[in-house]
C-alpha positions as CSV (number, residue, x, y, z in Angstrom):
1,M,0.0,0.0,0.0
2,R,1.3,3.5,-0.9
3,A,2.6,5.4,2.1
4,S,0.5,8.6,2.3
5,T,2.1,11.8,3.8
6,F,-0.8,14.2,3.0
7,S,-4.5,13.6,2.6
8,A,-8.2,15.8,0.4
9,S,-11.3,18.6,-2.8
10,I,-13.1,19.0,-6.4
11,V,-14.0,20.2,-7.5
12,F,-14.1,20.0,-8.9
13,L,-14.5,20.0,-6.8
14,A,-13.1,22.5,-5.8
15,V,-16.2,20.6,-7.3
16,T,-15.5,20.3,-7.9
17,S,-13.8,18.7,-7.5
18,V,-14.6,16.8,-6.5
19,L,-16.7,17.3,-6.8
20,I,-15.2,16.4,-9.1
21,G,-14.3,13.9,-6.7
22,L,-16.3,12.2,-7.8
23,L,-18.4,9.0,-7.0
24,A,-18.1,6.0,-9.3
25,G,-21.7,6.6,-10.5
26,C,-21.0,7.5,-14.1
27,G,-18.4,4.9,-14.4
28,S,-20.2,2.1,-12.6
29,T,-20.2,-1.3,-14.2
30,P,-23.6,-2.4,-15.6
31,P,-25.0,-5.4,-13.7
32,A,-24.2,-8.9,-15.0
33,R,-27.7,-9.6,-16.5
34,A,-29.5,-9.1,-19.8
35,V,-30.0,-5.4,-20.5
36,D,-31.9,-3.9,-23.4
37,P,-29.4,-3.2,-26.2
38,E,-30.6,0.4,-26.7
39,I,-30.2,1.1,-23.0
40,S,-26.7,-0.5,-23.0
41,R,-25.6,1.6,-26.0
42,A,-26.9,4.9,-24.6
43,S,-25.3,4.2,-21.2
44,G,-22.0,3.2,-22.6
45,A,-21.8,6.3,-24.8
46,A,-22.8,8.5,-21.9
47,R,-20.1,7.0,-19.6
48,R,-17.5,7.6,-22.3
49,A,-18.7,11.2,-22.8
50,F,-18.6,11.8,-19.0
51,E,-15.1,10.4,-18.7
52,G,-14.0,12.6,-21.7
53,G,-15.3,15.7,-20.0
54,D,-18.3,16.1,-22.3
55,F,-20.9,16.5,-19.5
56,D,-23.6,18.0,-21.7
57,G,-23.3,15.1,-24.0
58,A,-23.4,12.7,-21.1
59,V,-26.6,14.3,-19.9
60,R,-28.2,14.0,-23.3
61,L,-27.2,10.3,-23.7
62,Y,-28.3,9.4,-20.2
63,R,-31.6,11.0,-20.8
64,K,-32.0,8.8,-23.9
65,G,-31.1,5.7,-21.9
66,L,-33.5,6.7,-19.1
67,K,-36.3,7.2,-21.5
68,R,-35.8,3.7,-22.8
69,A,-35.4,2.2,-19.3
70,R,-38.7,3.8,-18.4
71,A,-40.3,2.4,-21.5
72,T,-39.2,-1.1,-20.7
73,D,-40.1,-0.6,-17.0
74,D,-36.6,-1.8,-16.0
75,S,-36.4,-0.7,-12.4
76,S,-32.7,-1.6,-12.0
77,E,-31.7,0.5,-15.1
78,I,-34.0,3.4,-14.2
79,A,-32.3,3.6,-10.8
80,R,-28.8,3.3,-12.1
81,I,-29.2,5.8,-15.0
82,A,-31.2,8.3,-13.0
83,Y,-28.4,8.3,-10.4
84,N,-25.7,8.7,-13.1
85,L,-27.7,11.5,-14.7
86,S,-28.1,13.3,-11.4
87,L,-24.3,13.1,-10.9
88,C,-23.6,14.7,-14.3
89,L,-26.1,17.5,-13.5
90,I,-24.4,18.2,-10.2
91,V,-21.1,18.6,-12.1
92,L,-22.8,21.1,-14.3
93,E,-24.2,22.8,-11.2
94,R,-27.8,22.2,-12.3
95,Y,-28.8,21.2,-8.8
96,D,-32.6,21.4,-9.0
97,E,-32.7,19.1,-12.0
98,A,-30.2,16.8,-10.3
99,S,-32.5,16.6,-7.3
100,E,-35.4,15.4,-9.4
101,Y,-33.5,12.5,-10.9
102,L,-31.9,11.6,-7.6
103,N,-35.4,11.3,-6.1
104,E,-36.4,9.0,-9.0
105,A,-33.3,6.9,-8.4
106,R,-34.1,6.6,-4.7
107,D,-37.7,5.6,-5.5
108,E,-36.5,2.8,-7.8
109,F,-33.8,1.6,-5.5
110,T,-36.3,1.5,-2.6
111,R,-38.7,-0.5,-4.7
112,R,-35.9,-3.0,-5.2
113,G,-35.0,-2.9,-1.5
114,E,-31.4,-2.0,-2.1
115,I,-30.5,1.7,-1.4
116,P,-26.7,1.9,-2.1
117,S,-24.5,4.1,0.1
118,D,-23.3,6.0,-3.0
119,L,-26.9,7.3,-3.5
120,E,-27.1,8.6,0.1
121,I,-23.7,10.1,0.0
122,L,-24.6,11.9,-3.3
123,E,-27.8,13.2,-1.7
124,A,-25.8,14.7,1.2
125,K,-23.3,16.2,-1.3
126,L,-26.1,17.8,-3.3
127,S,-27.6,19.3,-0.1
128,L,-24.1,20.7,0.8
129,K,-23.7,22.2,-2.7
130,Q,-27.1,23.8,-2.4
131,G,-25.9,25.5,0.9
132,K,-28.1,23.3,3.1
133,I,-25.5,22.4,5.6
134,D,-27.7,21.1,8.3
135,E,-29.7,19.0,5.9
136,A,-26.5,17.5,4.5
137,E,-25.3,16.6,8.0
138,A,-28.7,15.1,8.9
139,R,-28.7,12.9,5.7
140,L,-25.2,11.8,6.3
141,T,-25.7,11.0,10.0
142,E,-28.9,9.1,9.4
143,S,-27.3,7.0,6.6
144,F,-24.1,6.3,8.5
145,S,-26.0,5.3,11.7
146,R,-27.8,2.6,9.7
147,R,-24.7,1.2,8.0
148,S,-22.0,1.7,10.6
149,K,-22.0,-1.9,11.9
150,N,-21.4,-3.5,8.5
151,I,-19.8,-0.7,6.5
152,S,-16.7,-1.4,4.4
153,P,-13.6,0.8,4.8
154,A,-14.1,2.2,1.3
155,D,-17.6,3.4,2.1
156,E,-16.7,4.6,5.6
157,I,-13.9,6.8,4.2
158,Q,-16.4,8.5,1.9
159,F,-18.7,9.3,4.8
160,V,-15.9,10.7,6.8
161,I,-14.5,12.8,3.9
162,L,-17.9,14.3,3.3
163,A,-18.4,15.0,7.1
164,A,-15.0,16.8,7.0
165,R,-16.3,18.9,4.0
166,I,-19.3,19.9,6.1
167,E,-17.1,21.1,8.9
168,L,-15.0,23.1,6.3
169,D,-18.2,24.8,5.1
170,R,-18.9,25.7,8.7
171,N,-15.3,27.0,9.0
172,D,-14.6,24.6,11.9
173,L,-11.1,23.8,10.7
174,N,-10.1,21.9,13.9
175,E,-13.0,19.5,13.5
176,A,-12.4,19.2,9.8
177,R,-8.7,18.3,10.5
178,H,-9.8,15.8,13.1
179,K,-12.1,14.1,10.6
180,L,-9.3,14.1,8.0
181,E,-7.0,12.3,10.5
182,K,-9.8,9.7,11.0
183,A,-10.1,9.2,7.3
184,R,-6.3,8.7,7.0
185,G,-6.6,5.9,9.6
186,I,-9.4,4.2,7.7
187,F,-7.4,4.6,4.5
188,Q,-4.8,2.2,5.9
189,K,-7.4,-0.6,5.8
190,L,-7.9,-0.4,2.1
191,S,-6.5,-2.8,-0.4
192,P,-4.0,-1.4,-3.0
193,E,-6.6,-1.7,-5.9
194,E,-9.0,0.5,-3.9
195,N,-6.7,3.2,-2.7
196,T,-5.7,5.5,-5.7
197,L,-8.8,7.5,-6.1
198,L,-9.6,7.7,-2.4
199,E,-6.1,8.8,-1.7
200,G,-6.5,11.5,-4.3
201,R,-9.7,12.7,-2.5
202,L,-7.7,12.8,0.8
203,F,-5.0,14.9,-0.8
204,G,-7.7,17.2,-2.2
205,L,-9.3,17.6,1.2
206,E,-6.0,18.4,2.8
207,G,-5.3,20.9,0.1
208,E,-8.5,22.7,0.9
209,L,-7.8,22.6,4.6
210,F,-4.3,24.1,4.1
211,S,-5.9,26.8,1.9
212,A,-8.4,27.6,4.6
213,E,-5.5,27.9,7.0
214,N,-3.7,30.2,4.5
215,D,-0.8,27.7,4.3
216,F,-0.8,27.9,0.5
217,A,2.6,26.3,-0.1
218,R,1.5,23.1,1.6
219,A,-1.9,23.4,-0.1
220,A,-0.2,23.5,-3.5
221,E,1.8,20.4,-2.8
222,A,-1.3,18.5,-1.7
223,F,-3.2,19.5,-4.8
224,D,-0.2,18.5,-6.9
225,R,-0.2,15.1,-5.3
226,Q,-3.9,14.8,-5.9
227,A,-3.4,15.5,-9.6
228,D,-0.7,12.9,-9.8
229,L,-3.0,10.2,-8.3
230,L,-5.8,11.2,-10.6
231,Q,-3.4,10.9,-13.5
232,E,-2.5,7.5,-12.3
233,A,-6.2,6.5,-12.1
234,G,-6.8,7.8,-15.7
235,K,-9.2,10.6,-14.4
236,Y,-7.7,13.3,-16.7
237,R,-10.5,15.8,-16.4
238,Q,-10.3,15.8,-12.6
239,M,-6.5,15.8,-12.9
240,A,-6.4,19.0,-14.9
241,R,-8.7,20.7,-12.4
242,A,-6.5,19.6,-9.5
243,R,-3.4,20.8,-11.3
244,G,-5.1,24.2,-11.8
245,M,-5.9,24.3,-8.1
246,A,-2.2,23.6,-7.4
247,G,-1.3,26.5,-9.7
248,D,-3.6,28.9,-7.9
249,A,-2.2,27.8,-4.5
250,F,1.4,28.3,-5.7
251,E,0.5,31.8,-6.9
252,K,-0.9,32.6,-3.4
253,A,2.2,31.1,-1.9
254,G,4.4,33.6,-3.8
255,K,5.8,31.0,-6.2
256,P,4.6,32.4,-9.6
257,A,6.9,30.3,-11.8
258,R,5.5,27.0,-10.3
259,A,2.0,28.5,-10.5
260,G,2.4,29.3,-14.2
261,D,3.8,25.8,-15.0
262,R,0.8,24.1,-13.3
263,L,-1.8,26.4,-14.9
264,F,-0.2,25.9,-18.3
265,R,-0.2,22.1,-17.9
266,A,-3.8,22.2,-16.8
267,A,-4.8,24.4,-19.7
268,R,-3.0,22.2,-22.2
269,S,-4.8,19.1,-20.8
270,L,-8.2,20.7,-20.9
271,F,-7.7,21.9,-24.4
272,A,-6.7,18.4,-25.5
273,Q,-9.8,17.1,-23.9
274,G,-12.0,19.5,-25.9
275,D,-12.8,22.1,-23.2
276,D,-11.5,25.3,-24.9
277,L,-13.4,27.6,-22.5
278,E,-11.9,26.2,-19.3
279,A,-8.5,26.0,-21.0
280,V,-8.6,29.8,-21.8
281,K,-9.6,30.6,-18.2
282,M,-6.5,28.7,-17.0
283,I,-4.3,30.4,-19.6
284,D,-5.3,33.9,-18.4
285,R,-4.1,33.0,-14.9
286,A,-1.0,31.3,-16.3
287,F,-0.1,34.5,-18.2
288,A,-0.4,36.6,-15.0
289,A,1.8,34.1,-13.1
290,A,4.4,33.9,-15.9
291,D,4.6,37.7,-16.1
292,R,5.2,37.9,-12.3
293,S,7.8,35.2,-12.5
294,G,9.8,36.8,-15.3
295,E,10.1,33.3,-17.0
296,K,10.2,34.2,-20.7
297,E,10.2,30.6,-21.9
298,L,7.2,29.8,-19.8
299,R,5.3,32.8,-21.2
300,K,6.3,31.8,-24.7
301,K,4.8,28.3,-24.2
302,I,1.6,29.7,-22.8
303,A,1.3,32.1,-25.8
304,E,1.8,29.3,-28.3
305,L,-0.9,27.2,-26.6
306,L,-3.3,30.2,-26.8
307,K,-2.6,30.6,-30.5
308,E,-3.3,26.9,-31.0
309,I,-6.6,27.2,-29.2
310,E,-7.6,30.3,-31.2
311,K,-6.6,28.5,-34.5
312,S,-8.7,25.5,-33.6
313,A,-11.7,27.7,-32.9
314,E,-11.5,29.2,-36.3
């Protein structure tokens, strides 16, 4: 098992991280049973769109799959697709729509007698993103109390990380740090194949904590490590966002050259993934950092990337 020295937010979390962190919903493996071919095609295409950063495309395809699942009255697929669709909508910050589909997913899972922990964690996350901190805590507490006796370490760590995020939103940094340390302890129980993404989330949470404490140099290192782990896990969209967060933290830490480098790399990745708008936003911050650093070669690289983006738009 990898030895962890730090521990983590997205997004993307900063949703976004996050949110970006993200649950495994859009990438969950379809159940091993006969599924309508039209549902399977739409779900597979939606999952690929999501993983490629095309969230609007993923929403469109999941809607198509959900319509077919409803037509066939396939309760299992309705539940799974409605959950995945709500996750995509949360990434797009369309929270009211997400809530509707999350309610539908809950209804179908309830009908089948199998409410998964991921669903209840996502419900609490949605409440938190809507600014309903007390509701988020109540949802999380109620769900954990029912599951605590038989919960797996992988599920428990997700509950604790979200509880820490709730404390961060309340600006109770001591309690958030306490929960982070608890999550680190749980992390040691995970098998190697489970730990890459969850360790990335721990680093993201630690980065947010250091940022809240104005310790931006350590925050930048934590976000950098988060980005490395997301790269290792093949989560390139989230990787780029985390790299950008590292760049912003390095800038606040008074290290403009490192800031410009991270923001340039984040912009380059986002552009290659087809997100020109986010790439340009990163480039604007990268230029400012490069100018403050006096690194002429860095500024030249950033300018060349901007030209390439502008040319592709033409």
